[in-house]
C-alpha positions as CSV (number, residue, x, y, z in Angstrom):
1,M,100.6,177.7,135.9
2,I,103.6,177.5,133.9
3,P,105.1,180.8,132.9
4,L,104.7,181.5,129.2
5,Q,108.4,181.9,128.7
6,Q,109.2,178.3,130.0
7,A,106.6,176.7,128.0
8,P,108.5,176.1,124.7
9,R,111.5,174.8,126.7
10,Q,109.3,172.3,128.4
11,V,107.6,171.2,125.3
12,V,111.0,170.8,123.5
13,G,112.2,168.8,126.4
14,A,109.2,166.5,126.4
15,V,109.6,166.0,122.6
16,S,113.2,165.2,123.0
17,L,112.4,162.7,125.8
18,S,109.7,161.0,123.7
19,S,112.1,160.8,120.6
20,S,114.8,159.2,122.8
21,R,112.4,156.7,124.4
22,L,111.1,155.9,120.7
23,A,114.5,155.5,119.6
24,S,115.4,153.2,122.5
25,R,112.1,151.1,122.0
26,K,113.2,150.7,118.3
27,R,116.8,149.7,119.2
28,F,115.5,147.1,121.8
29,H,112.9,145.9,119.2
30,L,115.6,145.5,116.6
31,L,117.8,143.7,119.1
32,S,115.1,141.3,120.2
33,T,114.2,140.5,116.5
34,T,117.9,139.8,115.8
35,T,118.2,137.7,118.9
36,I,115.1,135.6,118.0
37,T,116.2,135.2,114.4
38,T,119.7,134.0,115.6
39,T,118.1,131.6,118.1
40,R,115.7,130.1,115.4
41,R,118.6,129.7,112.9
42,F,120.6,128.0,115.6
43,K,117.8,125.7,116.5
44,A,117.2,124.9,112.9
45,T,120.9,124.1,112.5
46,Q,120.9,122.3,115.4
47,A,118.0,120.1,114.3
48,V,119.6,119.4,110.9
49,G,122.7,118.3,112.7
50,I,120.7,115.9,115.0
51,I,118.8,114.4,112.0
52,Q,121.9,114.0,110.2
53,S,123.6,112.2,113.2
54,V,120.7,109.8,113.5
55,P,121.2,106.6,111.4
56,L,118.9,106.3,108.3
57,S,117.8,103.0,109.7
58,R,116.7,104.5,112.9
59,R,114.7,107.3,111.0
60,L,112.9,104.6,108.8
61,W,111.9,102.6,111.9
62,T,110.6,105.8,113.6
63,S,108.6,106.5,110.5
64,Y,107.4,103.0,110.4
65,T,106.3,102.8,113.9
66,S,104.5,106.2,113.5
67,A,102.7,105.0,110.5
68,L,101.9,101.6,112.1
69,E,100.4,103.5,115.1
70,H,98.0,105.6,113.1
71,H,97.4,103.2,110.2
72,P,98.2,99.7,111.3
73,L,96.5,97.5,108.6
74,W,97.5,99.9,105.7
75,T,101.2,100.0,107.0
76,K,101.5,96.1,107.2
77,T,99.8,95.4,103.9
78,T,101.9,98.0,102.1
79,A,105.3,96.5,103.5
80,A,104.1,92.9,102.6
81,G,103.2,93.8,99.0
82,L,106.7,95.5,98.4
83,I,108.4,92.7,100.2
84,F,106.5,89.9,98.0
85,F,106.9,91.9,94.8
86,S,110.8,92.5,95.4
87,S,111.3,89.1,96.4
88,D,109.6,87.5,93.3
89,S,111.4,89.9,91.1
90,A,114.8,88.9,92.6
91,T,114.0,85.1,92.2
92,Q,113.1,85.8,88.6
93,A,116.5,87.5,88.1
94,L,118.3,84.7,89.8
95,T,116.5,81.7,88.4
96,A,115.0,82.6,85.0
97,R,116.4,80.9,82.0
98,D,115.9,83.9,79.7
99,D,115.7,87.5,80.2
100,E,112.0,87.9,80.0
101,Y,110.5,89.5,83.1
102,D,107.0,88.1,84.1
103,L,105.2,91.0,85.5
104,S,102.1,89.0,86.4
105,R,104.1,86.7,88.4
106,A,105.6,89.3,90.7
107,S,102.1,91.1,90.7
108,S,100.2,87.9,91.8
109,G,102.9,87.5,94.7
110,A,102.3,91.0,95.8
111,A,98.5,90.5,95.8
112,F,98.8,87.4,97.8
113,G,101.0,89.3,100.3
114,V,98.5,91.9,100.8
115,L,95.6,89.4,101.3
116,A,97.8,87.3,103.6
117,T,98.7,90.2,105.8
118,C,95.0,91.0,106.3
119,W,94.6,87.4,107.3
120,L,97.4,87.4,109.7
121,H,96.4,90.7,111.1
122,V,93.0,89.3,112.1
123,W,94.2,85.7,112.8
124,W,97.0,86.5,115.2
125,G,94.9,89.2,117.0
126,F,92.3,86.4,117.4
127,L,94.9,84.0,118.9
128,E,96.3,86.7,121.1
129,T,92.8,87.5,122.6
130,V,91.5,83.7,122.9
131,I,94.7,82.3,124.1
132,G,95.6,85.1,126.3
133,A,92.1,84.8,128.1
134,Q,92.7,81.0,128.8
135,I,96.4,81.0,129.4
136,P,97.5,84.5,130.6
137,A,100.8,85.5,129.2
138,A,101.7,87.4,132.2
139,R,101.7,84.3,134.4
140,H,102.3,81.5,131.8
141,R,104.2,83.2,129.0
142,L,106.0,80.0,127.8
143,A,102.8,78.0,127.7
144,N,101.0,80.9,125.9
145,T,103.5,81.1,123.4
146,F,103.7,77.4,122.5
147,T,99.8,77.1,122.4
148,K,99.5,79.8,119.9
149,V,102.4,78.4,117.8
150,A,101.0,74.9,117.8
151,I,97.5,76.4,116.7
152,D,98.9,78.6,114.1
153,Q,101.3,75.9,112.7
154,G,98.4,73.3,112.6
155,V,95.6,75.5,111.3
156,G,96.9,78.8,109.9
157,A,100.1,77.6,108.2
158,P,98.4,74.9,105.9
159,L,95.7,77.4,104.9
160,Y,98.5,80.2,104.2
161,I,100.5,77.7,101.9
162,Y,97.3,76.4,100.2
163,S,95.9,79.9,99.7
164,Y,99.3,81.0,98.2
165,Y,99.2,78.3,95.4
166,I,95.7,78.8,94.6
167,I,95.8,82.7,94.5
168,T,99.1,83.1,92.8
169,C,98.6,80.4,90.2
170,T,95.0,81.7,89.2
171,L,96.1,85.2,89.0
172,Q,99.2,84.2,86.8
173,K,96.9,82.5,84.4
174,V,94.1,84.9,84.4
175,L,96.4,88.2,83.9
176,G,99.5,86.7,82.3
177,Q,100.2,84.5,79.2
178,N,100.1,81.1,81.0
179,N,96.3,80.4,79.8
180,S,97.2,79.0,76.5
181,N,94.1,77.0,76.1
182,N,91.8,79.8,76.9
183,K,90.2,78.0,79.8
184,S,87.5,79.7,81.9
185,V,88.1,80.9,85.4
186,S,86.3,77.9,86.9
187,G,88.5,75.8,84.9
188,I,91.6,77.4,86.0
189,L,90.7,77.2,89.6
190,K,89.8,73.4,89.2
191,E,93.3,72.9,87.8
192,T,95.1,75.2,90.4
193,E,93.3,73.6,93.2
194,A,94.3,70.1,92.1
195,R,98.0,71.0,91.9
196,S,97.9,73.1,95.2
197,R,96.8,70.0,97.0
198,Q,99.6,68.0,95.2
199,M,102.2,70.4,96.5
200,L,100.8,71.4,99.9
201,W,102.2,68.6,102.0
202,P,105.8,68.5,100.6
203,T,105.9,72.2,101.0
204,M,104.6,71.9,104.7
205,M,107.4,69.4,105.4
206,T,110.0,72.1,104.6
207,H,107.9,74.8,106.3
208,W,107.7,73.0,109.6
209,K,111.5,72.7,109.5
210,I,111.9,76.4,109.8
211,W,108.7,78.4,111.0
212,P,107.8,76.9,114.3
213,M,111.1,78.1,115.8
214,V,110.8,81.5,114.1
215,H,107.3,81.9,115.3
216,S,108.2,80.7,118.8
217,L,110.8,83.5,119.0
218,N,108.4,85.9,117.5
219,F,105.3,85.3,119.7
220,Y,107.5,85.2,122.8
221,F,109.6,88.3,122.4
222,I,107.8,90.6,119.8
223,P,104.9,92.8,120.6
224,L,101.9,92.0,118.8
225,Q,101.8,95.1,116.4
226,H,105.3,94.1,115.1
227,R,104.8,90.4,114.5
228,V,103.7,90.7,110.9
229,L,106.8,92.9,110.1
230,V,109.1,89.9,111.6
231,Q,107.1,87.4,109.5
232,N,107.3,89.5,106.3
233,T,111.1,89.9,107.0
234,M,111.5,86.4,106.9
235,L,109.4,86.0,103.8
236,V,112.0,87.9,101.7
237,G,113.7,84.6,101.3
238,W,110.7,82.2,102.0
239,S,108.3,83.8,99.4
240,G,111.1,83.6,96.8
241,Y,111.5,79.9,97.5
242,L,107.8,79.4,97.2
243,S,107.7,81.4,94.0
244,H,110.4,79.3,92.5
245,L,108.8,76.0,93.6
246,N,105.4,77.1,92.3
247,N,106.7,78.3,88.8
248,S,109.2,75.2,88.5
249,S,106.2,73.0,88.9
250,A,104.0,75.0,86.7
251,A,105.8,73.6,83.7
252,S,104.8,70.0,84.7
253,P,101.2,69.6,85.6
254,P,100.5,67.0,88.3
255,T,100.0,63.6,87.2
256,T,97.1,61.5,88.2
257,K,97.0,57.9,89.2
258,T,95.9,57.0,85.7
259,D,98.6,58.9,84.0
260,G,101.3,57.3,86.5
261,G,100.0,53.9,85.6
262,K,100.1,54.5,81.9
263,L,103.8,55.8,82.4
264,V,104.8,52.7,84.3
265,A,103.2,50.5,81.5
266,L,105.0,52.5,78.9
267,R,108.4,52.1,80.6
268,K,107.7,48.4,80.9
269,E,106.9,48.0,77.3
270,I,110.1,50.0,76.3
271,M,112.2,47.8,78.5
272,A,110.8,44.6,77.2
273,T,111.5,46.0,73.6
274,T,114.9,46.8,74.4
275,I,115.7,43.4,76.1
276,Q,114.2,41.7,73.1
277,R,116.3,43.5,70.6
278,H,119.4,42.7,72.8
279,N,118.6,39.1,72.8
280,T,118.1,39.3,68.9
281,I,121.4,40.9,68.5
282,Q,123.2,38.4,70.6
283,A,121.5,35.5,68.8
284,A,122.6,36.8,65.5
285,A,126.2,37.2,66.7
286,L,126.3,33.7,67.8
287,L,125.2,32.3,64.3
């Protein structure tokens, strides 16, 4: 038993001790909170500094690869559409005779870029699987690469170029102001198909001077998921060339054999008339 006289003193001492402990805990909690806040601010500042120190191109590449991993087809088609649209717009700015901007022309190029990238996504994946099963890249990498390039350039490339002319010409005539005769879609397709066949092989002759080497390096060194990006990067210039070629020839429709024969006959007639007039003038001068 505690004597009655000492009880108040012990109670006061216990209360004082509790108050001291409570104050110490408050100071410790405040100190901990301040330390945590300072640490977080330091880390945030450090993170901002790291982000700012990383080049913009590297950050863009990291964002692209992350998007490619989660949404491969969507990422590839979006990049292709932007590349084709920008390339055609730049080509118009450099080669157009007037200041009028043809939105249907650039849009048709972007539409083809999206469709063609979907095709390449499937086509190159098919080549990788089939050729890889017959000629494993781990053991015969060079033969694997050359086989894929040969098949791609012999089958895929002509389909790609032919589809480009068909799709872009048709969309330009349907969406733009190029359908002056108000032809039906079937009539437009028939006309563009004839012109596409005429333009295919001259274009392929130029294509085969550039792209087999590009794709040999692409298939040999670049992983499958990044090959379409390499293709689309090269297409910045190539799609502009195709667009210029396509729209330069659009003003002059393809001539058939009959038209060519008539043209030759007309030239001969003009030449004969010119010679006859020249002979007449010479005869008059002699008289």
